[in-house]
N, C-alpha and C positions, 0 to 999 in steps of 0.2 A: 503492502500500501503505499501512497504519498500523502503527506500532508501538507497540507497547502497556504499561505498565508497571504491575506490582503489587506494593503492597509495605507493606500497609493491618496487618499483624501479622506472622508470623513465615514467612512464603513469598515468596523473592526471585524473581520471574517478569517473563520478559517473552516478546510475541507478537508474530508478523508476520501480517496478515490483509489479504487483497486484499477493496479495498472494488467491485470488479465482482463477485465470483463469492462475496463471503463465506468462500473458502476460507482455511484456517489453514495458512498458507504455513512458519511456525516456530514453537515453541513451548516453551519450557523451564521447567522451577521447582524450584528446588532448598530442597529442607525444612529447617527446621532443628529439628524436632521430637525429635532425638534430642540436640540440646544443649542444651536446656529443659529435659529429661524430669527431670533430677537434683534440678529445683527443684520439680516440680509443677503447674509452669502456665509460660506467657511471663513472660519478665525482658525490659517494655521496651529496656533498653541495650545488652544484648548485642545483642539483634533487630536494634538500627539499626548496630549495629559490625559483623555480620554481614550485613547486609543492604549497606553501605558496602565489603566485599571481594567480595558475588556477581556484585550487578547489573552491574558494569562486565564482570565476567569473561563474562556472558551475553552482553551487548550485543557484547562482541567479536566471539562469534559470530556476529550478526545485519549483519555487513558487506556477504554480497552483496547485501543488500536497498537496502544505503543509497541508492543512487542513485532506486529509484524508492519513496519513503518521498514520498507527502503531506501526513502531518502524524504527530503522535504525542500520544497520550493517557497521561493519570497520573489514577491514585483520588487524589482529595484529601480523601474524607470519607465514613465514619465510621472510624477506626481507632487507632491507637496514634498518638500527634505526634509522637515521633522516628523511629519507622519511614515515617507520610508523608513527611518532610520529605527521606528519603535517596532517596523514587522520584521525589519533585515536584523536587529539585534535579537529577539528571539529565534532566529530561524540560523544565525550559525551557532547561537547556544546548544538547539538542537541537533544539528549536524556533527558540533565537536562532543558532547556528551554520549550521545548515540552511536558515532563515528560511522554516520552515514553519510551520502553525497549530496552536495548543496545544489537545487538547479536558480538561475536568476529567471527571470520572469518577466519578459514587455509587456508592460500592463496591455498596452493595443490587440496586441497579440493575443493576449489572453482575452480580450474580447469577441475577437472572432474567434477561438475555440470555444466562446461559449454556445455557438453554435451547435456541438459534436458532444456536450453535456450526454453523457451513457447514451453516445451514438458512432459509429466512424466516421472520419473525415469524409471529405466530397471536395474533391480536388482535379481540377483548378475550379477558381473560384473568385468574381467581381463580388467585392464589397462596401458597402457605401454604409461607413461607422461613424457616425452622429451623437456626440456626447458632450461632457460640461464643457471641456478642453479640446477636444478637437472637431472635424469636419473634413473625411478623407474618400478618397473612391480608392480603391487598393488594389492589384491585382494579387491574389495567393496562388500561386503554385507548389509552394511545399512550406515546411515547417521555417526554412530561414531563404525564402524565395518570396518577398514581398515587396511589389513595386507600389508605390504610390503615385497613382495617375491623376490626380486633382488632389488641392486642400485648400484651404482657406486663408485668405489673405488677409485675414484681420478676425474679426470673433468666430467662434463657434456656434452652433446650431443651439446646444444645450446652456450656453454663455447666456447668446439671446436672448433668449425666455427666461431666463433668470432678471437680468438685467431691464427686460420690459416691463416682469412682476412689479419689482421693485421700484418701475417711475410709476405702476398704478396704484401703488400703494399693496400691493398683495405680499402676502407671505413668500415664505421660500419651501421647498425648491418652486420655481415658477412654474415651469412644465407641464406640469400636473394639473395643477390650479386656469393657467391659460387654457387648457382645452377643454377641460369641463364647464368652463364660461363660455366659448370659442361654439360650443353646442348649442346656448341659446341665444347667438349673436349673428346678424345677419352680416357674411363674407364680402356684402360688394358696399357696403355705406362706404368705408372709408378707403380714397383709393390711392393704396399707400405702393410706393416705384418698387420692382420685381429688379433686386441687384444685378448687373454685368448684362442688363437683359439684350442689348445690343452690340456686345465685346464679342471677339471670337476665340476670347481669353476662355479655357478651360479650366476653373478656380471658382472658389466661393467667396464672395466677403457681405460682413453683413453687417459691418458698421454704418454704413447710409443708413438702409433702411431701420435700426434702432434709431439714429438720429431722428427718420420722420414720423415715426411713433412719439420720440419726446415732444416733437414742435404739433404735432394734433395735440397730445395731452395739452400742451399748453392750450391752445386753443378752444380748449372746451375751460378751459380755466382752473388745470391743474386735479392732480392727484382726489384734491378733498373735493372736489366743483362737480366731478363726474358722476352721473348715477350709476346702477348698477346698469342698464342699459347699454353706456356707452361703454364698457368696460367687456361685456358680452360681445358689443360687434365689432369693437377694436381689437379685441382677443382672437376672434375668429377672421376678421381682415388681416391680421398679421402674421395668423399660422396658414391663410392662404397664400400669399405671398412667400413663405419659409418654403411650403409645398412645393410655388413655381419656379422657385428656383433651386431649389436641390431636382424636378425634375429637367428642366430647362437641360443643367449642366449634365446631367447622367444620362438623355437623349445623346448627346453628345460623344459620348464613350459606350454606347452598344450602339451606337454607327459602324465603331471601327474594333471592337472586340467581338471574338465569333465564341465566348466562352458564354456557355447557356446557364449554367447555375450564380444566383444572383440574391445576394443576402443582404440585410439591415442587419446594423449591431450599435451595442452600446445606450447609453440610459435614455435618449431622445428617441430609440425606436422603438421603443413602446408606446409613443403616441399614434394611436391607432386610424387615424383620419393623415397620416404620413403613411403610414404602412398600406392602406388600403388605394392611396394614392398610386402608389409602386407597383400594388398586384395589378392594376390595369395598364401601366407600363411593360410590365414585365411580357402581358397577355399579346400586348400589340407588338414586341420583341421577339414575342417566341422565345422567353429564358423563363426558368421558374426558379418562384420567390421562395430562399427561404428566413426564417426569420428566429427569432431565440423566445423562449416561454417567459413572460412576462417578469415571474420572479427573478430572473438572469439576467435583465436587461442591461442593469446599473452595479456598480463594481459589485464584484462577490468571488472569494477564495474559490468557488466550484470551477468558475473559469481559468482559474490559476492552473488547480490542481489537472485539468485534463490536455492543457498544452503540454503541462509537467510529464503528462504519461510519454509525447513523443518523445520530447526531451529527454528521459530514462531510458528509450530505448534506442536512441542516437546517442549517449552517454556523454550530454552537454552539460557537463558538471562543474564547477568551482570550486575551489579550495574554501573553506568558510573565511579565510583569515584574507582572502584576497576580495571577497567581493564589497562592493560601495555602492552608494547613489551614483547613478548616471544624472549630469546635467539635461534639465526640459529644455532643447534648443529645438525652434519653430523649423520642420522640417518643409522642405519646400515640396514640389512638384517634379516626380523623375526621379527622385531619391530611393533607396531602399529602404523600408521600415524595420 
């Protein structure tokens, strides 16, 4: 079995996965959303302190599996430095004390492998990754063969949902709240601009859209003066433009990529409105859409463990004393993940 740890942001999570069967034997995640909600976003130092409390408590629950552990896996990039350190410190200790291999896991690769929790791999694969920190389309041909075909040049989808929610005086995280309000809204009321609509650039950009939302809120008298209908309509209009932007750029890639399997992963992929739009797009292009169960869309250790199974088979280990945080640099289109 492999014990996996995820602490890249504000979710403390540990999982136990069977190497032979891919079966998830144990999985627990403690969300910190309620603790950060009053701040309108994640406070790194607070998240780190909560990880220091929650991770050992979860680890204690995995004791029945400890005698069968063959490796320990942990997220080491990208993420918040102070929170990654909590998971890495625990993983290093376990690896040294039990004398078992340590597997470092790239968080985004973990999201891709969330597709395969308790399943076999499906490769090659085109993947749209939309999360709180990233918006990318990736061609996945193997464990260490992942090429970024398009990436955001500023804000991510998840970040934009959170910031727009904050501008409207809503709570954190913003994505689920905006999706819920949008169901009761008129998506055609506000004429918000579709980013890069007339650009040949195959990339994503959401800062301009976010600014247009800010101007609209100001024209309505600010968040305090907005009625519930205003918020529902603006949520629906904003969500519609996000969908159109993602679809428009994905279409350009669909026209040049022959891979028939397409997937959406990451926290924002839990948005059912966006899923439905991509289901229609895939049918138009003769592609098969793959999605992640809603419980595994956001950060979790089960996805880290599923990636680790394939890494274990290829013996992609690291000396426990050498593992460290990898700097979170913005990656551009055409680079390897």
